[in-house]
C-alpha positions as MATLAB code, in Angstrom:
seq = 'XXXXXXXXXXXXXXXXXXXXXXXXXXXXXXXXXXXXXXXXXXXXXXXXXXXXXXXXXXXXXXXXXXXXXXXXXXXXXXXXXXXXXXXXXXXXXXXXXXXXXXXXXXXXXXXXXXXXXXXXXXXXXXXXXXXXXXXXXXXXXXXXXXXXXXXXXXXXXXXXXXXXXXXXXXXXXXXXXXXXXXXXXXXXXXXXXXXXXXXXXXXXXXXXXXXXXXXXXXXXXXXXXXXXXXXXXXXXXXXXXXXXXXXXX';
ca = [
     -36.823    5.976  -13.822;
     -36.873    5.308  -17.600;
     -37.496    1.763  -18.687;
     -35.057    0.115  -21.083;
     -37.585   -2.202  -22.638;
     -35.963   -2.220  -26.052;
     -32.531   -3.149  -24.740;
     -33.491   -5.871  -22.277;
     -37.061   -7.136  -22.795;
     -38.489   -8.700  -19.665;
     -40.498  -11.291  -21.618;
     -38.956  -12.340  -24.929;
     -41.601  -13.687  -27.271;
     -39.632  -16.808  -28.094;
     -37.309  -18.716  -25.841;
     -34.994  -19.542  -28.733;
     -34.170  -15.822  -29.065;
     -32.791  -15.631  -25.521;
     -29.056  -16.009  -26.351;
     -29.169  -13.158  -28.863;
     -31.142  -10.951  -26.490;
     -28.851  -11.774  -23.574;
     -25.798  -10.276  -25.288;
     -26.948   -6.635  -25.309;
     -28.327   -7.065  -21.800;
     -24.979   -8.328  -20.539;
     -23.129   -5.560  -22.361;
     -25.385   -2.949  -20.797;
     -24.829   -4.352  -17.325;
     -21.055   -4.440  -17.782;
     -21.001   -0.883  -19.095;
     -22.976    0.213  -16.060;
     -20.568   -1.474  -13.613;
     -18.973    1.338  -11.581;
     -15.195    1.637  -11.417;
     -13.745    1.060   -7.971;
     -11.225    3.819   -7.250;
      -8.429    3.525   -4.700;
      -5.712    5.933   -3.627;
      -2.625    4.840   -1.716;
       0.038    6.939    0.003;
       3.495    5.600    0.864;
       6.505    7.126    2.611;
       9.907    6.099    1.253;
      12.842    5.649    3.639;
      16.562    5.075    3.038;
      19.676    5.500    5.173;
      17.414    5.702    8.217;
      15.617    8.794    6.915;
      12.452    9.600    5.038;
      13.545   10.560    1.532;
      10.292   10.793   -0.408;
       6.617   10.073   -0.907;
       4.821    7.821   -3.369;
       1.157    8.152   -4.273;
      -0.996    5.861   -6.429;
      -4.533    6.270   -7.732;
      -6.215    3.435   -9.629;
      -9.756    2.902  -10.888;
     -10.890   -0.467  -12.154;
     -14.008   -2.455  -12.896;
     -14.550   -5.991  -14.127;
     -13.110   -5.318  -17.580;
     -10.717   -2.344  -17.476;
      -8.394   -0.240  -15.336;
      -6.641    3.129  -15.357;
      -3.971    4.209  -12.928;
      -1.373    6.831  -12.156;
       1.437    7.175   -9.682;
       3.948    9.784   -8.631;
       7.077   10.026   -6.486;
       8.931   13.061   -5.185;
      11.820   13.536   -2.811;
      11.052   15.361    0.430;
      12.888   16.885    3.367;
      16.673   17.016    3.268;
      16.771   14.592    0.344;
      14.588   16.968   -1.637;
      16.915   19.850   -0.826;
      20.066   17.950   -1.808;
      18.602   16.457   -4.957;
      15.130   16.963   -6.355;
      13.787   13.839   -8.052;
      10.268   13.361   -9.353;
       8.662   10.712  -11.485;
       5.155   10.099  -12.709;
       3.648    7.072  -14.417;
       0.233    6.250  -15.827;
      -1.312    3.270  -17.570;
      -4.586    1.904  -18.794;
      -5.623   -1.528  -19.930;
      -8.088   -4.380  -19.876;
      -8.852   -6.989  -17.250;
      -9.607  -10.457  -18.582;
     -10.342  -13.389  -16.285;
      -8.602  -11.588  -13.431;
      -5.449  -10.849  -15.467;
      -4.186   -7.394  -16.421;
      -3.638   -6.609  -20.111;
      -1.925   -3.207  -20.543;
      -2.811   -1.009  -23.528;
      -0.780    2.181  -23.014;
       1.828    3.484  -20.576;
       3.394    6.909  -20.049;
       6.373    7.597  -17.806;
       8.257   10.772  -16.955;
      11.259   11.341  -14.691;
      12.777   14.644  -13.616;
      16.139   14.364  -11.863;
      16.550   18.111  -11.484;
      19.132   18.004  -14.256;
      17.329   16.012  -16.901;
      13.744   15.258  -17.865;
      12.975   12.111  -19.854;
       9.650   10.798  -21.087;
       8.601    7.393  -22.411;
       5.425    6.073  -23.989;
       4.559    2.442  -24.617;
       1.697    1.109  -26.699;
       0.819   -2.574  -26.675;
       0.348   -4.706  -29.747;
      -1.345   -7.675  -28.126;
       1.084   -8.668  -25.360;
       4.073   -6.903  -26.959;
       5.044   -3.494  -25.506;
       6.227   -1.131  -28.249;
       8.084    2.086  -27.398;
       6.611    4.922  -29.456;
       8.259    7.818  -27.593;
      11.457    8.116  -25.601;
      15.025    8.951  -26.555;
      16.969    6.529  -24.369;
      17.901    3.200  -25.956;
      18.700   -0.033  -24.075;
      22.395   -0.594  -23.355;
      21.993   -3.949  -25.098;
      19.205   -5.002  -27.500;
      16.267   -6.899  -25.990;
      14.822   -9.732  -28.132;
      11.167   -9.254  -29.020;
      10.374  -12.722  -27.688;
      11.623  -11.653  -24.245;
       9.443   -8.533  -24.276;
       6.196  -10.371  -24.965;
       4.004  -10.518  -21.903;
       5.962   -7.840  -20.026;
       3.883   -5.347  -18.062;
       4.612   -1.653  -17.701;
       5.865   -0.241  -14.357;
       2.522    1.283  -13.337;
       0.547   -1.892  -13.974;
       3.054   -4.094  -12.159;
       3.347   -1.697   -9.225;
      -0.420   -1.913   -8.827;
      -0.343   -5.712   -9.032;
       2.122   -5.749   -6.130;
       0.545   -3.084   -3.905;
      -3.172   -3.703   -4.397;
      -5.179   -5.813   -1.947;
      -4.554   -9.530   -2.431;
      -6.724  -12.575   -1.872;
      -5.737  -16.132   -1.021;
      -5.283  -16.978   -4.717;
      -2.916  -14.093   -5.540;
      -0.977  -13.745   -2.262;
       2.712  -14.608   -2.786;
       2.017  -15.852   -6.320;
       3.614  -13.105   -8.441;
       6.192  -13.778  -11.157;
       6.006  -11.116  -13.853;
       8.341   -9.325  -16.271;
       8.355   -5.532  -16.512;
       9.517   -3.252  -19.331;
       9.891    0.510  -18.959;
      10.973    1.237  -22.514;
      14.674    0.732  -21.797;
      15.158   -2.171  -19.395;
      13.502   -5.526  -18.809;
      13.280   -7.039  -15.320;
      11.434   -9.869  -13.626;
       9.837   -9.448  -10.211;
       9.135  -12.641   -8.303;
       7.285  -12.804   -4.972;
       6.631  -16.467   -4.266;
       8.210  -17.232   -0.864;
       5.853  -16.861    2.083;
       6.357  -16.375    5.811;
       3.567  -15.895    8.365;
       3.664  -13.688   11.463;
       0.346  -13.459   13.276;
      -2.130  -11.604   11.070;
       0.607  -10.613    8.600;
       2.260  -12.409    5.703;
       5.535  -11.426    4.042;
       6.007  -12.383    0.404;
       9.680  -12.496   -0.559;
      11.490  -12.909   -3.832;
      13.825  -11.235   -6.272;
      14.131   -8.305   -8.648;
      16.107   -9.724  -11.576;
      17.660   -7.545  -14.279;
      17.362   -9.545  -17.494;
      17.547   -7.196  -20.488;
      18.746   -3.791  -21.650;
      21.573   -3.505  -19.097;
      25.268   -3.121  -19.807;
      27.760   -5.770  -18.703;
      29.069   -3.339  -16.093;
      25.597   -2.765  -14.651;
      24.917   -6.489  -14.414;
      28.306   -7.093  -12.814;
      27.483   -4.487  -10.176;
      24.073   -5.988   -9.326;
      22.061   -8.474  -11.331;
      19.602   -9.662   -8.670;
      18.159   -7.793   -5.689;
      16.053   -9.142   -2.817;
      12.547   -7.728   -2.498;
       9.748   -8.364   -0.002;
       6.228   -7.095    0.618;
       4.333   -7.458    3.893;
       0.539   -7.758    3.801;
      -1.823   -7.519    6.773;
      -5.039   -9.506    6.967;
      -8.134   -7.288    6.894;
     -10.709  -10.079    6.927;
     -11.559  -10.723    3.304;
      -8.284   -9.496    1.803;
      -4.611   -8.904    2.494;
      -3.462   -5.268    2.488;
       0.091   -4.227    1.579;
       1.685   -2.285    4.455;
       5.429   -2.426    3.809;
       7.822   -3.024    0.912;
      11.574   -3.583    1.139;
      14.000   -3.599   -1.766;
      17.770   -3.426   -2.147;
      19.132   -1.135   -4.847;
      22.591   -0.247   -6.132;
      22.500    2.744   -3.782;
      21.411    0.802   -0.693;
      18.239   -0.574    0.865;
      14.912    1.247    0.719;
      11.699    0.659    2.675;
       8.213    1.895    1.812;
       5.570    2.268    4.530;
       1.838    2.530    3.854;
       0.441    5.858    5.102;
      -3.285    5.805    4.268;
];
């Protein structure tokens, strides 16, 4: 195995040089940290039937992450109406917090295909591609700090620890609409915990859309696996009815 004596000397000649020498050593160690990849499969049910499948793949290390997800209708739902969407994102991780850099989203309803791209300027998501405009303008101040759909989906569905379980309150921007997802109420049932909250529509919606449904209940159930809590079920109410996602992997 080659020795990296120039990058990280084992015996610096002078102790006072240690801080300067430690920086490249630390950088080398961080660069060598392997990304932990995870793939999740979910079945999506509505009206008592399975209507689709969702799949996520995310790789992350101590300082960065990349992820992608895709949904498609299946079975009878896929025959009646073919719907597909795909999302991807990448960003940084700083002190355990996600900092998105770019996001790409595409949806194919069978009749129409739309694509959106966001690039982040600090904490501000900026739409650089996508034809659809918000029904009402969204103030820039409200957009700051909002995460993209892929990043927030991963925050909800990834394994949780005691510090993050039922502690989520985060805005999300998809290039057209701004929402806030809150999961802060907790109920215990044996080795499972259900985090409940709301999906609040707060920007980019028309008055008619908000009158129809401004807030929806949402809940995620996590099962204890020893060191972490694993998401196994998600429930959400939409304008078209209730939907439930079940973990398959």
